[in-house]
N, C-alpha and C positions, 0 to 999 in steps of 0.2 A: 142388105142381102148377105147371108152367111156364106163365106167362101166354101167351095165343094172340096171335101177332104180327099187326100190322095189314097190310093189303094193301100200303101203301108200304114197310113193313119187309120184307115178303116179296119185293117187286120189287127193293129195294136189295141184297138177299142174292143174288138171280138175277143182277143186274148184276155183282156181285163175281165170281160163278161164271163169267160170260161173260169177264170180264177174264183170269181164269186160265186158262180153256180156250183163248182165243185168243192167249195168251202176250203180252198187252199189257204195256208197261213205262211207267215215268214219263215223262210228256210225249206219250204216244200219245193220239190224238183218239178219243173214244168216238163211237158212232153218234148221229146227230141225234135230236131229239125225235120225229119222225114215225116213224123206223125203230124206235125203241125201243117206241113204242106198238104198232106192227105185230108186232114180235117178241114182246112179253110179252102182247099182247092186252089192254092196259090203257088207260084213259082218260088224257088229257093231264094232269089234276090228280094222278093217282096217280104218274105218271112224274116230274112235277116235284117232288112231296113225296119221292119216293125218291131223287132227285138231291140234294135238300136234306139228307137224312140222310147221304148220302155225303159231302157237302161238309163237314157238322158233324163227321164222323169223320175228315176230313182225307184221304180217299181220292180225291176228285175236286176239281178246280179248274176254275172256270168263268171264261172271259174273254169280254168283249163287244167290239163293233166288228169291223173287218176282220180276218179270220183267227181270229175268236173261235169259241167253243164250249166243250164240256166235254172235259177232258182228265184222264188218269190222274195222280194225285198220290201222292207217297210220304210217309207220315207220318215226321217226324223223331223221333229219339230224345228229343229235348228235349220235343216236343209229347206223346208217348207217356208220358213220365214225369209231365208235368203233369196229364195226364188220369188217370193211375193215382193220382197224389197227391190228386186231387179225390175218388176213391173212398174213400180213408182219412180224408178231412178230418173226417168226423163219427164216426169209429170211435176207440175208446180204445186207440190204438196206443202201446205202452210201449217204453222202451229195452230191456227185456228181450226183447221180441218181435224187435226189430231185431237185437240182438246174437246172439240164438240162431240166426239165419240167417247172419249175418256170420261167426260162428266156424265154421260149416260150409263156406261157399262161398269166403272170401277166401284161406284157406291153399291151396286147390286152384288158384285163380287165380294166386297168387304162384308156386306150384311150375311151373305151366304156362308162365310167362313167363321162367323162369330160362334164361339164355343165348340168349334169343330177341330181346332188345331191342337196337336199334342205338345208336349214340353219341348221336344227337339225342334219342332218347327217354329215355335214362338222364340226359342233361343237363337235360331238362325236369323229371325228378323231383328232381334235385339242386337245381334253381332254386326248386322249391316249398319244399323243406325249408330253404333258405337264407333264406326270408322270415320264419322264426320261429326265428333262431339265438340268441335271448336270451329270458328270462322277460319276460312282459308287464308293463309299468309301469302300466297302467291297465286299467279295466273294458273300454274300447273296443278297446284293443289285444288283450286277451284274446279278445274276440269275433272280431276279425279273424284271430287265430291258430287259433281252433277252426275256422273256415270254411276257412282255408288248408290245415290238416292234413287235412281231409276232401277238399279238392281233390286231394291226393295219391292218395287211394283212387280217386277219379273218373278221374284219369289212368290208373291201372293198368287200370280197367274199359274205358277207350278202347282200350287196347292188346291186349285179349283177342282171341284167335282164335275162341273160342266166343262168338258174338254174344249169345246167350241169357244166358250166364253173366255177360258184361260188362254187359248191360242191367241184370240184377238187382242187381248190385253197385253200378253207377252210381246206380240208383234208390235204394237203401238209403243211400248216402252223401248224396244230395240231401235226402231226407227227414229224415235225422238232422241235417243242416245246418239245415233249417227249424225242427225241434224244438228244436235248441240255442238258436236266436235267439228263437223264440216263447216258450219256457219259461224263457229267461234262464239257461241252464245254465252259461254261462261266468262267472257272478257268484256268489260271489267268485272271483278268480283262483285257479287250482290249479297250483302250481309242479310238484308231483309228476306230474300228468297231462302237462304239457308236456315235462318232462325224459324221462320214461319213453317217452312216445309218440315223441318225436323220435329217441331212441336206437334204438328199434326199426325206425323208418324208414331210419335210416342203415344199420343192419345189413342190412336187407332189400335196399337198393340194392347193397350189396356182394355179397350172395348172388346177386342178379340178374345183376350184372356178371360174376361168376365163374361162372355157369352151374351153381350148386349148388341143384338143385331141393329136395332134402330139407331143406337148411338154410333155403331161402326159405319152405318150408311150415312149418316149426317156428317160425321167427321171426315169421311172420304169425299163427300160432296163439297164441303167447304175447302178441303185441301185442293181438289181439282180446279174449283173456281178462282181460288187464290193463286194457284200455280199458273193457270192460264192467263190471268191479268199480268202477274209479274214476268212470265216469260215473254208474253207479247211485247211488253214494255222493254225487256231486255233486248228483244229482237229489233225493236225500233231504234234504241240507242246504237246498236251495232251498225244499222243501216245508216244512220246519221253520220257516225263516225267515218264511214267509207265515203260518204257523199260530200261531206264538208271539205272546203278547199284547204 
């Protein structure tokens, strides 16, 4: 059974509907408190609580002083990922869960980008791969390389024309980066993971540069399948290390 929403929550939803109906955009001023009270037939306390809810959601920004007031605000992708990450914080999210989705979505993203990236975007991908052009010489370097390799996938997500697809892939890359650090999945260093992952990424860049969508899709599919196997094996080794007497 869905919990009954409080009066401020209902008003907050009504204000969001008003923003959409009126076609308001980021930076547009919202009606003042007195006008909102009259429009929704609610007391001052209810309106203020509704506005606090919208501020907490990142949809409203309030400024004080001359020219102040409440303004429509746009939730950034970074903030949205952080809030979604909080949702999963107390859930037993596994590498298998993440890679199950990555294996479905990332090949399609790769195919959609083939032949569509400009020289600057391709250069940014090349630059990321260049940061781990040699096997890690220490645990600290291995950690940095793991994070950088996931940055490669976050970049691809930023280039996506389909914003929902890009957001989901970027979120998975971020949460996988967090899990890698939190669970110390970079320890001990894994040369095979580095070598095969980097090779796939270099092949993918060439497929993207050449506009070969089917090749890009297949390379990414192979990359995700290999990464899933090697990362889950890495997770098992880490777990065994902690469980061993």
